[in-house]
Structures are given as structure tokens and as C-alpha cells.
N, C-alpha and C positions, 0 to 999 in steps of 0.2 A: 591568415585566417582573420576574417571580420566577426569580433567577440559580440555578440548578441542575445548572451545567458539572461536571464529572468531570474535573479535568485529569491525565493519564498521561505520566509523562515515561520515554520510551528509558533503559536503565542499563545500561552498560558493563561487564562483569566484568572485564576485563583486567586487572588493576592488586594482581595476585598471581602468585608465579612457576608456570611449569607446565614440564612437562619438555619438551613440543614447542618453546615458545620457546627452552629451554635449547639444544636440539641445534640451533636455526635459529641463534640470536644470541650464545649463551652464557650462561654460569650466572648468575642471576637477573634475566634482563631481563624488566620488565615495561612498561606502558603510560608509566610514572614517566620510563622511559629517550629515550625520543622527546620527550616533554615538557621534561625537562631539557638537552639537547643542543639544542635550538630556540635560530636566532639570527635578528634583524634583518636582513630583506632590502632595506629600503628605511628611508628617514629617516621618523619616526614609526610604523614597524611593531610593533604590540603583541607583541614576543615576547623573549625566552621566558615564557609563562602558567608565574604562581607562586601556588600555592596558598596562602591566609591562615595565617599562623602556620606554614610548613613543612609544612603537614601532608600529608604524602607520602605517603599511607595503604596500611595492606596489608589487602587486603579477607577476608584468611582470619583476621582478627581480630573476632570478633563484636559489639566494641564499637564497630568502624568502621561495621558495619550497624546499631547501634544508634544511631550518630549521626545516621548518615543519616536514618533513619525519622523519629527526631527532629523535625530540622533540616525535613524535608520536610513534615511533618505539623503542624509551626507556623506556617509560611506557607501553606498550604492545598493543598498537590497530594492528590489524590487516592491514586495509587498510583503503582507503579514497573512498566514493561516488560521484562523481563530478554532481550537475546540470549540465544539457545540455540541451541548449536552442536552438531551429528549429522551426522556424518559415514558415509560406508562403512563396513559392516559393525559399524553401530552406535559408531562410536567416537564420542567426545565429549567437549570440552575446555571449560576456563573455566565449568564446571559449581559448583564448589564453592558460590560465594556463594548462588546460590537454594537450594542445596540443604541450607544451613547456615540459612537463612530458615524451611525447610519444616520443619527440625527443631526449631527455637526457636519453638514456638505464641506466646510470648508477646508477640513482635512483631509488633503487629497492625497491619500493614501491608497493603493491597490489592495483588495483581501477578498480571501474566500473562507471556506468552514472547512473544517475535517469533523466529520460526525464521530465522537470517540462512543459506541454504541455498545457498550461494555456495561453491566450492572455498576451503580456506584458504590463499593463498598470501601469497609475502613481499611484494607489493606493499602489501598491507591493511597490514602491519604497520613500513612505511616505508621500504621496499629501494629510494624515487625511481624508481619503474618496471619491476623486474626482476619478470618473470611466472611464478616460480618456484613450482610449486605443492607445497604442505607436505600436504596432507592431500586425498586426493581425494572428490568430492561423486557418491556412487552411492547410487539408491534401494533395489535391489532387489525382492523381490517380499514374498509374505503375511508369510513368517518374519521378515524385516527390519522389514515395516511393524508388524509386531505386539511386536516388542522395542523398538521406539520407543515404540508406545503404553503400553506395560506399565511403562518407564519414567516417562511422563509422568503415568499414572493417579493417582498418591499425591497430585501436584500439583493434577490437577483436582479431586478429591475434598475439597481441602482449603479450607476455609471460608472463607478470604482471599482465594482465586483470583477472580480480575474474570471474571463469568458475565453471560451476557445471555439473557434466556428458560431459565434454569436451565442454559445451555450455556458451558461454558468457553470462553474467548476463546483465540483462536490465532492471533497473524499469520504473515505466510509472506513473505519478502522478494522471493522469486520464482517464484511460482506457474509460470509460463509454461515454465518451466526443468524443470519436474517431469512429465516425458511420459507418466507413470503415475498422473497427478494423479486423475483419476474413478476409476480402481479403488482407489487408496489412500485415498480421502475416503470411499465407500462402505465399506470395510472397516474404517476408522478408525471410522466412524460406526455400524457394526453392533458394535463391539467396546465402545462406550461405551454404547450401549442396553443390552448384556448385563451391563454392570457399573452399571445404573440411573440414568447418564447421557442424557438426551434427545437429544445428539448433539453436535455439538463448533462453535461459532461461529467460524467459519474466517474471517479477512481479510486480503485483497489489499493491500502495500502498493503502492503507485504511485513508482515509482522512476526511475530518471532515463533508463529504456528507454523510456519512454512507453507502456508497454502494461498494458491495464486488461482484466483475467481477470473475464468475463461468464460465471457459470455458477451453477449453479443450487444447488451446495453452498458457494458463496462467499456470505455473507451481508452483507457491507460491506466498503468498500476503506478507508482512509486516504491521505491525499498523506504521504509521505518527503519533507520538506524539510530544506536547500533541493534535493536531489537531483532532484525532480519538476519543479520551475520551473526548473531550470539546465539543462536539455535543450535550453531554447528559445534558447539561444546556444549556438555549436559550441564543445567546450572544444578547444582547442589544443594537440596533442600535446605534450611538450619544452619547455613555456615557462609561465611563471608567469600563472595565470588570475586576473584581478580582477574580480567583478561587484559590483552596489549592492545593499548590503543593503534600503536603502531600495524599489528598483524591484523587487527578487523579492518582498518582502512587501506592494509594489502588486498584483502578479500573483495571488498567492495571494489578496487578498482580492477582486480583481473575479474571480477566478475562480468561474464557477456550481457551487453542490453542493446535492446532493438527501437525502432522507432517506439515511443508512447510509452517506452518503459523508463522513466523517470526516477535518474540518480538522487542519491540524498548522504549528506553527510554530519556527521553528528560534531560538536563544537568539544565536547571533554563529558564526562559520563560517570557519576558519583551519587548513586542514592540511597547512601547510607544516613543521611538526615532523614528519609523517610521509614526506612527498613531496618537502619542499626546494623548489628554484627550478621543478620539475613539478607544486606544488600549485596550488590553489585560495582567493583569500581573498574574503570579502564584508564589504567596510569599510563601518562607517555605523553600526555598533549601537551600541546605549547602553541605560541599564535604564529610561531615559525611554520610547524609541522601542520598546522590546521589551515593554512593558506596554501603553503605548496599541495596537498591534499586535493584542498580545494580546487586550485588551478587545475589539477589534472583531469580531475572531474568535469570543471567545465570543458575542456576539450576533449574528453571523449563526449560527451553529452553534443556535441555540436555537430561531431563526427556522426554522430547515430541518428541526426536530425531531430533533435530534442531541443525545446527552446527553455523547458526549464529545468531547474536544480534546486532542490529543498533541502533546508538545514535543519537540523536539530538543536537548536532550538533559538529565539528570541531571548526567554526569558525562566528555564526551566530550573531556578535556582536550587528546585529541593534535590535536583538531580544531579549538581553541578556542572549544568549542560546550559549556557548561556551566551548570549553576543555583547549583552549590557556590561557597561565596566565595572570593575570591581578592585578593591584595594589591592590587589597583588600584581593583576595586570593591567590595572588602568584601561585603554581604549584599544590596546593593544590587538585583541582579537577581531574590533571591528577594523583598524589597521589592514590587519591581515586580509579582511574581504575585501577590501579595496583593491589593495596589490591583486588578489589572486583575479577580481574582475578586470585588471589593468592587465593581465598578463605579467606580471612583474618577477616573476620569479623564476629561477632556474630550471628549464627542462625536466620534469620528475623523470626516471627510468626506474623499473623495478627487474633486478635479475633473480627470472627464478632458474633452480636448480631443476634440472631434467631428471626425473627417478620414477619408477613404475610405481603404480597404483599400492601404498599398503593395505592392510586388513581394514585397518577404518575408514579408508578411501572408498572400498569397497562397498563396504557397512552402509556407506554415506547414497554412493549410489543407488544401490537399493534401496533401502528408506524413500529418496525422492521419488523411484519408480513407484513404489507403491503408493505414493501418495499421489501421485500423477494419476493413477488408473483408481483409485478411492473417488478423489472429486469427480473423474468424470463419469462413476459409477452412483455416486450421491447425486450429479447434476440430474443424469438421466431418472431417476425415481422422482426428484421434483418434479422435472417437465411434467410427465406423467399426471402424479398428483395435483399439478395446476392445469391439465386439459391441454398440454401441449402435445402431438402425436409428431414420432418421428418423421413422417411421411410429407408434413408439410413442408419441411426446409427443402427436400427435392421438389416438390411441387414450386415452391417460391422462386427454385435456379432453375426451372425447366428442366430439370435430369427426370426421364421419365422411366431408362432404361440403365441399370447400375450392374458394376460389377462389385463383387467383397473381396478384398485381399485379406489374407488370414483367418482361417475357418476354426480356429479357437472359440471360446465359450462368448466371446465377445461378436465374433462375427457371425457365430449362430443365431445370440439373440436378437442381433440386427436382421437377420435375413425373418426371424419369427414374426417381428415386428412389425415386417412390411408385408405379410401375404394379405391378402384378400384386399390390398390397396390398390390405387392409380400407379404405382411405382412398382416396376418388376425389377428383380433381381437375374439376370439372366444368365449369370453363373460364378461362382468362387474361383478364387486363384491362390494357393501355395505353393510355397517351396516342400514341404512334407506331405505328400499325398495320403499317407496313412493316417496322418492327424486329424482330416477332414472326416464331417460324420452329418454335414447338411445335406437335405433332402432336394440337392440341387445340383448342377452338371457343374465338377470340379477341375479346374484346368490347373496344370503344373507350368510354374514362373518359368523355368529351365526348359520344357518342352515347347512351349509357345512361341513364336517366333515377332506375333502381335496380336493384341486383344483389340477387337472389334465391335460392332455393332452394340457401342456402348454411348453413355453420355456422359460419364464419371464412373472413376474408382475409387473405392472408400477401402483406405486402411484402417485395419484395427490393433495393428501391434504398433501403435502412438510413440513410443519410448523410440521407435527407430525407424519414423515417418520420413525423414529426411533423405536416409541412405535408401528405403524403399523406393520412395517417389521420382530419386533420380531413373533407377532400373526401368520403373514403369513407363516414364515418361519417354525413356528411348523404344518401347514397345506400344506403343497407343499415342492416339491423337485426343482422346478426351481428357477432360480434367483429371486430377490427380488430388484428393480431396483425405483430410486426414480425418477419422470418427469425432474427434476433438471440435472440428470444425461444423459437424451437422449437429453434436449433443447442445456445444457451447453457443451454438447458433442460433438456436427455436426461440 
């Protein structure tokens, strides 16, 4: 198999002095302060982490960036994904390294942005649990959206900026926390087209809140590990959390992915330099293991049709999560990256025991189901508040006559929403005739041989869509779609 995967590493720009950190933590504070002060919390704990040759660099030095790029390219890394910090009223921090790269066009490193759209709090910077907000996150309206876009435009236009289908790639950490997301994204895409860009390739970062954004404005998702899989185990507040690197990497590999669902691997993880005894540690990482897991993820990504694999991280020293050389391992993690890209490791296989789901697995399934329906209902309300009516989806698709499968609460709400519109709900379909209470004709799934005279069937039990769709496709010649397609496609 031809190996054409592009690996992109998340890049933390907090290794230079900024005014905001000086006010909060004292003159000269950078991430290196957290790294240096770290102490081992138990025998064998790998702290403090020390960069090779004591290279406690300053990211305002252009030679540091040149060194990082030279090192990354030598070992096969395709690009950097810079964290981008934009807050209320256009306030930005830690923007200088990316701006320096933009200015120095001779540094030929592909790059993109990940908008870390959370409030700037002391917890993130190592306050061991304090929740003081240093910078609020507010999104504003068109004027603020335009200011943000205008700042990003020179980066988007740069030939080094990573693009897919001509669209600049822009990751967002918490799309679900942006109440005005639909309108903001539509406005940004309009501005992009006005500037000769075919749109913005928005990517949803799947973090430890477990939410997946299904929206026609979002083209892809990326697992943000270990945050995404860390949610499988309850994080205990106020005490040290220890999870297995091998177990989480195995979960990541066993997780099914589709086209445009990008995989991610983390190098290592130990955020005790920031959070002390309230931190989280994933012991067990080694260059050999990292390379083996990465190679498997690359192989899976190729089979899934995904060109990009994300790596967390290039330089998250405060999380013990970095590819850069340190005193313990030297360049071994970078060597592992190169070997994985070349396919030099032995084939990795996972032996999974076959067993019935235990109670905890059943609970997890129910939780995931609830989250999925919650996200659907939440998006439906957002659409209404933003002035997007459900009938428009069907009109755009030229579906004038529809049937609704599943006449529970969601089915009835859909019927009500389409009353007195150009879209006609011809009948409902259900397995349990006694559960139906909509004021429309109801047909039984088992009683009918064929469902005709309609343009599409909308399935409202979204968690069973694949199974239901197969049955309906044998009994109709029309399109069969999920209610998720409708609500997130508006």
C-alpha cells in the first residue's frame, strides 16, 4: 500500500513572555516555569522533564522556529497546527510565533490553526484547580466576526497554509459552545468567497465532552487525544488520575472511523507540572510503543480514505506530551515518527476477548445515545433561533412528499413543523401502531410490502438508522435519510 499520510502536530506557542501571564503569574512567566518546577509524585515518576542540551527556548527568537521546522522536516512531520487564541472584542494572545512564521516566507513549513475557543483561566496555566477567568470568551456579531476573519485572511491566503479542496483548514476546539456558530460560519464563508477563497474547511475537535458536531458547515472531525478517550473513565476531581497509555491507544485503534473522521495519537501525557496532585498521567509510553501505535493508525487512516493524521503534540512540555528531544529519550520519539511513516514496525494486532457487554458498557451505550439525541434537539432549537426552518432542507433537496418513520416525540414534532408548508407529510411509518398519535395516516412497517408516492423517508430513531434504513430500502425506491441529516444539514 502506498503511504501518503500527512502528519500534523499540535503546536503550543506559550514559550515566550506575554503581558497577560506577567499580570497573572509574575514577570517573565512562560510554560517553562511549569516544566521546571515539576516534582516526582511517586517513585519512578518521570518528572521534571528536561529538554535536550537545556534548550529552554524562546519562541520570539526566529532561530528557534527555524530549528523546530528543520527538525520536524528531517523526521518526516508534514506540518504544525498552531493553537490560536482569540477572545472577546478581538483580544488575542500568544499570536507572535505564527505571525513570525507568516512574515518569514523562506520557512517552508505547512501550517494551520486550531482555535482554542475556551476562556483563558488559571486552571489551564497550572493553578492546580483554580477557576479564575483571565480572559472571557464571547463571540459577538458580524462586526466581531469580520475582525476575526480579517486577522485570519493573510494566513489563509499564504501558500504554506494547509488547504483541502482549496479551503483553508481551521480546527475549532469547542464548536458546541458557540451559540452563533451557524451564522458566524455562514458569514465567514461569504467573506472567504468575496476574497477569492472557496470557503473554510472547518474541523470539529472531539474532546472530553464527548460531543460531536453534525453540521453541513463542518467538513470533518479530529479526535483530540487523549482527551476524547479520557472521558471513558470518570476523572476524579481533587486527586491524581492515572490511566494506561496502552489501554487508551488500544481504544483509539479499535474505534471505528469513516472518511473525514481524522485520527489522532498522543506522544505521552502527564499534566502534573500544571495541575500538581490534581493532574492526570498516562504511564507506559515509549518511543517503540508510540511508533507502533502511530503506524497502525496510519494504516487504518489510509484504509478509511483519510490523508491526515494528527499528533498531540510537538511541544506540550507542561503535559509531558512532545516530540521534541529531551534528556531521557533524545531524538527517539522523532525517530519513531520517521519509522512509522516508513512502515518499518512489525504489524500490530489486537487480540480482543469476546464477551458480553457488562453493566458499565450498557450504561456507556445509553449515555452516548442520550448525548446524540441531546445534540440533535439542541441543534434544532439553534436552527429555529437562527431563522432556519426545517422545510428548507426538503425544498433544497426537492423532496416535496415525504414519509416519517418513527412516530414518537421527534416524529410528531417533525410533522408539526411541516404543517402549512410546501412539504407534504403523506404518512407515518411505525413498527408499533399503538404508539402513533400524529394526526396523519399511519402505516405499519410489517404490514406494507412497498412504500410509494413519496420522495424520501425520514427516520427519527437516529441511533438505529443503519438497521432501519436497510429494511426501508427493500420496501421503497425513494431516498431514506436520518433526522440528523435534516437538522444538521440546514
